[in-house]
N, C-alpha and C positions, 0 to 999 in steps of 0.2 A: 508489813511494816507500817507505821501509824503514818497518819496524815501531819505534815510539817505546819503549824498554823501561820507561817508566813506565806505558804504557798498552796491557798484552797484549791478545790477541783476546778477542771477547765470551764465547765459549764458556770459555775459559780462566779469565777473569775471574771469572765464574758458579760455575765448577765450585769456585774456590777460595773464594769468599764463602760458599758452601753448605758446604763443609768446615770453615771456620771458625766458622759457626753452630752446626754439629752439636757440636763441641767445647766452645763456650761453654756450650752447653745443658747438658751430661753435667757439665761443671765446675761450674756454677751448681747443679745438683743434688746434687753431691758435696758443695758447701759448705752446703747447707741440710740434709743429713744428720747433717754434723757438729755443727752448731749446735743439732738437737732433742736435747734431754734423752731419758737412755735412760728406758725404760718410758713412753713418749710414747702417748697414746690411739690404738685401733686406728682406721680410717677410719670405721667407724659412728659413733663417738664424736665425730669432727671433724663429721660431716654435722649431728649431732643440736645442737651448740653453734652454728650458723650459720643463715644467713637461708634460704628455700626453695631456695635453687640450689645443687645438690650440690657437694662441693668437688672430686670425683673424679666425672667426668661418665659414665665407663664404669657406674659402682653404678647408675645411674638407669636402665640397660636389663635390670638383673636383676628378674627379678619372679617370684611364687609360681605355679605351675601349679593352678588350680583346676579345670580340666579344663570338664564341662558340670556341675557341681554349682552349684546357686540359693545364693547366700551372699549376705548383708546387705553394705552398704557396709562399715562398721566392719570387718567381717570380712577384707574385701578389701584396705582400707589397713594393716591391721596385719602381715596375711600378706606383702602387697608390700614392705612397709617392712622387715621381718624379713630377708626374702629379699635385699635390696638393700643393705641395710646389715649383712650377715651378724651380725645381733645373735644370732640362734639358734646361732652359733657353728659352722656346718656339721655341726649335728647333729638329728636330727628335734624336731618342737616340736608343742604342741598350743595353739588356741586355743577358749576357751570364749566364747561370745556369750550373755550372760544374758537379753538382751531377747528373744531367741528361742530360750531353752532348749536349746541346740544345743553340741554340740562335736564340733572338726575336729581329726583328726591329718595331719600334715606329715611326710614323711620329711625326710632329710638335705639334699636338693637341693630343698627348699621345695613338693614335689609333692603335692596332697592323696592322701591315702590312703583314708581312710574318715571318715563322719561318724555321728552319732548323736544323738537326743535325751536330755536329761539333766534330771534334776530338782535343784534348788538351794534356797538359803536362802528360806523363807517371808515374809521381812521384805526391805521394797526397802532399798537402800543399797549404797554401795561402799567403807565402811571396818569393820573390826572393832571391837568395844567393847576397849578396854584391860582386859587381864588375862581376856579372855574364856575363853583355853586353860585357865586353871586353875578355872572354874566347872564346878560337876556340871551334868549336863545339865538335870536338875529346877531348877535355879536362873537358867537363861538365858531371861531374858523375851522375849515375842512379837517386840518391836522392835529385838532384839538378834541376832534368826537373820539373820545377813545373809552373804552370799558376797563376801569382799573382791575388789575389782576391783586391777589389777597384773600386772606382770611378776615370775613366781616361779619360783624354781630347783626344779623337781618332784624328789623322789627317793622311791625305792623303800624301804618301811618297814613296822612293824607298828603296830598300834593296841594298846590294852589288852588287848582280849580274844585277841590274837594273830593277828588278820586280816590278811593283807598288803593294803597300800594304798599311794596314792603320795600322798605329803605334798605339798600346796600349799604353806600356811602352817604350819609345824608350832608356832610359839610360839602361836597362835590356834586350834589344833586344827581346820584346815579339811583336809581331804584329798579325793581323788578315790576313790572304792570302789564294787565291787557294790552295785546296789539291794537293800535289805533287806526283804523282804515280809513280816516277823514279825508286823505288826500289819495284818490283814485289813480293819480299818474304815478305814486310811488308803490303801488302793487305790493303793500305790504302782506296781504293774506296769499298772495300767490307765490311770493317769496318765501313762505313758511312753509307753504306745502310742496315747493320744489326739491327735488332730489340735489341739488348743487348747492355747495355751502358759501360761496363767493358772494351771490346774491343778497346772504342773511346779513351784510353788513349794510346798514342804512339808517340806525339811530344816531342821535348825538349823545351816544354813550349809555342810556338805558338799557333794561333787558326785555325786550319785548316778548310775554308769552301767550299764546291762544287764550282767548277769553275762559272757553271751557275748563282746560286745563288749571288756569290759575285760580277758578273757584273750586275746584274739585279738588286739588293737590296742596296749592300754596294758601290758601286763606286757612284751610282746619289747621295747619302747622303754626302760622304765626299768629293767630288768633288766640292761640293758647300761651304763647312764650316767646320770648326771642329765640333765635336759633341761627348756628353758624352758617356762613355761606362761603364756601371754596370757590374764587372763580381763580380758574388755571389760564396761564400767560399765554400770550402770542409770541413774544420774542424771548424773554426773559426764562430762566430755567427754574425749575421747580425747587431748586434749593437757593436760587436766589431769592424767590417769593417767599418761600414757606421754613426756611432753613433747613438744616439737615434731618434726611429723611431716611430711617433705616430702610 
């Protein structure tokens, strides 16, 4: 029996359908691209604006590399989220875990490079008092000595004494800087070296870093560019500070 021109053989029919489907998908994506306004948010922002299911499944496979370094669950969550969403914009970034009084430096591929104990604000709390940056040190009350939580655009700069620091929140006068051991009674170096966390709360809000670590790991990062600094909260949840996280 001869072939009916309206019913091609099975292989030819499947090939034609597959080709037409591919054309349809490409055309649909092209129309979608034309409909989107210029300056549309990047993939990272789209993920943050919807439910837990990622908009782009490939992003879910990107994770930070923490190696064998023990870290808290909040550090893992924020590092993996930054890597998956590319919130760090393919640049190095820093995570400060206030509850553990520890700082972590990641490279541009979200691989953990180094970590250290740090000193932080003596008061519990995740917000800065309005106008705190304009107050003289002597006027800052004990309950106001907080290290604010959040995502900050860290930049290298200088303080009033000319010392190079990494500004975390310039308006609130919060920075990362080398630990200053000018007051022996404060025992800042001993506090950094101790295994306890409670005695790491001593500053007016700034993040005190061992001098060698600052020079070896922070200066090279922030001398080249601004970079993200994620300061994890004491009392608020990650979602309250950073928004919805997958």
